[in-house]
N, C-alpha and C positions, 0 to 999 in steps of 0.2 A: 705094435712097434713098426715104424716105417722102415723101408729098405735102407734109407739113408742112415737112420739111427743104428740099425743093425750093422751096417758096414763100419760105422764109427766104433761100435763096441768091438768088432773084430780087429780093428786097427789098434785099439787100446790093449786088447789081450795079446796080440802079436808083438807089440812093442815091448811089453813088460815080460813076456815069455823070453824074448830074444835077449833082453838085457837084465834078467833077474839077478844074476850074481854081481855084476858091476854096480847096479843100482842099489842092491842091498849093502854092499860095502860102503857106498857113499852115504846112504841114509842112516844106517846104524851108527856110523862113525861121527857124522857131522850134525845130525838132527836130534841127538839124544838130549841135548840141552833145551832145545825147543819143545820137545815132548814133555820134559819136566816143567817147563814154563807154562804150557797149556794146562797140564794137570794141576798145578798150583792155582792157576786162574779159575779153573772149574771147581776146585775145592770139594771133591766128593767126600761124603760123610764116612764111607767105608762099608756101608751095608747095601750098596746099589747092585742091581743087575745092570750091566753096561754093554754097549756095543761099540766096537771100533770098525766103522764102515770104510771099505777100501783100505784095509790095514797095511797093504804092501808087505815089506819085510819085517814088520812088527816093531818099528821104532816107537810109535805111540802106544801100541799094545802093551809093551813092557811097562811104560810109565803108569798107565792107567790100571792095569791088572794088579799092580802092587798096592793100589789104593781103593779097590772095590771088592765086593764079595765074590762076584763072578763076572767074567767078560766074554762076550762072543766076538770073535774076529772074523770078518767077512771080506772076501776079495773076489774080484772077477777072474783072477788068473791063478790057476793051480801052482804055477812055478813060484809066484809070490807067496802063496800060502806055505809052500815048503820052506822058504826062507824064514817066514815068521815062526813056524813051528820050531825050527832050529834055534832061532834067537830066544824064544821063550824057554826052551829046554836049557840053553846055556845060562839063562838067568834064574833057573830053578823055579819057574812059575808053573803051577798046576791048576790054578783056578780059572781055566779058560777052555774054550772049545773053538774049533776052526770050521768054517763052512765056505763053500764056493757059492757066490751069489752076486746079483747086480743091484745097483743102487735104486732103481726105479720100482722095485718090488721086493721089499724086505720080508724075510720069513718070520715075522713077529706079529703078535696080536696088537691091537690098539692099546696104548698106555701100558705096555708090558715092561718098560725099562725106566730106570731112574736116571740114566745118563747115556747119551749117544755122542760119539766122537767121530769126526771125519777130518783127516789132515792131508793137505797137499793133493787133493783130488778134485775139488770143484772145477778146476780149470780143464779137467778131462771130461766133464759131464756134458753131453750133447745138449740137454735141457736142464740146467741146474735147479730150476724151480721144482722139478719132480723129486729129486733126492732131498731137497730141503723140506718138502711136505712129508716125505716118508720118515725123515728123522723126527719131525714134529709129531707125526702120527704115532710112532712107537714109544715116544716119551710120555710118561705119566704127567698129569697136571702138577706143576711145581718141579718137575724134573728138568734137567739141563741138557742143552746141546752145545758142544764145544767144537769149534772149527779153527783150523789153521790153513792158510793158503797164500800163495803169491798173489799180489794185487798190482794193478796199474797205479803208480803213484799219482797224487794230485798234481794237476797241471800237465801231465803227459798225454800224448795222443794214443788212445786205446787201440786204434786201428794199426798204428805203426808198431806198437808194443806187441800186439798179437801176430802181426805179420812176421816179426822176428821169431817168435815162439813157434809158429807153424812151420816156418822154413826149417827149423831144427827138428821138429817132432810132429809128424802128421797125425798123431793121436791127440794133439793139443786141440781143445775146442775153443775156449775163450777165457782169458784172464779178466776178472772183474775188477771194478773200482771198489773201494771200501763202501761207498754209498750203495752200490749195487748189491754187495754182499749183505749189508744190513737190511736192504729192502727185501731180499729173498727170505731172510729169516722172519721179518715182520709180517710179510704176506703169508707165511706158513703158520702164523699163530704163535710166534715166539717173541718175547721181549728181550732186547739186547741189554745185558747187564754190565758187561765189561769188554773193553777192547784195548789191546796193546799192539804196538807196531814194532817190527823188527827189520833189520837189514843184514844182509850177508854179502861180503865181498866174494865174488866168484872169478876164477881164472877161466877164460874162454875155452882153452883146450881141455881142461878138466871137465867143464860143463858138457862139451861135445862128446868126450870119451864116455861119460856116464850113459849116454844114449847109443853108444857104439858107432859114432861118426867122427873118426880121427881125421887129421889133416890129409888131404888128397881125395876125400869123398865129396860128391856134389853138395850134400847138405851142409858140410862144413864150410865150403867156399861161399855158398849163397848166404848162410846165416852170418858169417863174418862180414861179408860185403854189406849186408843190411845194418848190422850193428855199427860198423864204422861209419856208414852213411848217416847214422842218427846222431853222431857226435856233435855236429854244429847245432847248438840250441837244445841239446839233449832231448830230441823229439820224442823218443820212446820211453824216457824216464829211467833208463838203466845207468845213467852217469858213466858211460864207457870212457876208457882212456887207453891209448896205445903207449906202451913202454918200449922204447927202442932197444934192440939188442946191442946196438953200438951207439952211444950218445952222439957221436960226431958223424955217423953214417946216414945214408939215405934209407928210407923205409924198405924193409925186407920182410920176407915170409917168416923170419925168425923173431920178429917183434912180438912182444907179449901183449895180449889184450885182456884188460880187466874190466869188470862192471859190477854193479850192485843190484841185487834182487831185494825187493821190498815185500814183506809178508805182514799179514794181519792175524792176530790171535783173538778170537771172539767167543764169548760165552753168552748164551741166551737161555731164557727160562720159558718153559711151556706154560701158557696161560690157562 
């Protein structure tokens, strides 16, 4: 592993250690429906050994563990694993195990699993082709790989979109387009079976608070500047809009900023 990639992993671990509790509150409360959606799309039979890679606070872990024989939840960050264990305990789930590990070298034999899941993590991977190949490697022939992640919407400028994301979060690597996400899976020996799209309205201040960057921080100021600069022509694909605090007043720092995040839910089969 190169020094640059190791430094990126350290940034990811540091970011999610620092924000473990607030991120868990957000993800467990707001992404539960998306976890159920991906689980229904993947349609496990119920007898699978499964993996939730980069499980975070356990949002998707809960949905899939309830549908498989046994699930391994793996994450780079111990603080996130602690949140996931608590979430699983609250849900009364016992058919799972937790392990600290990273996506480029999974601790499973070839073709060991019937289902592999990875949600909202590919945009943090330094080289997403490597985790895609690892997910394919550990899936048995005929097994499934299920992904959910933010994507750059069609027609948007990927560089502008990612510039905003990196201003907010230095652990962000690259948001992919849907075509790029499909291409990674196909190059890893997987056949895309189903794709669904989703959108979520986000309030800018809440989005920044989740990463621990409230108003007054440099990251907040720069990210908001870039997001507002993208409004003409919707350059970055976030469809942002400013809602004035006072309809008749001049723009102020109290004006609310809203935008839309676009996500893809993809299920592929190991050839």
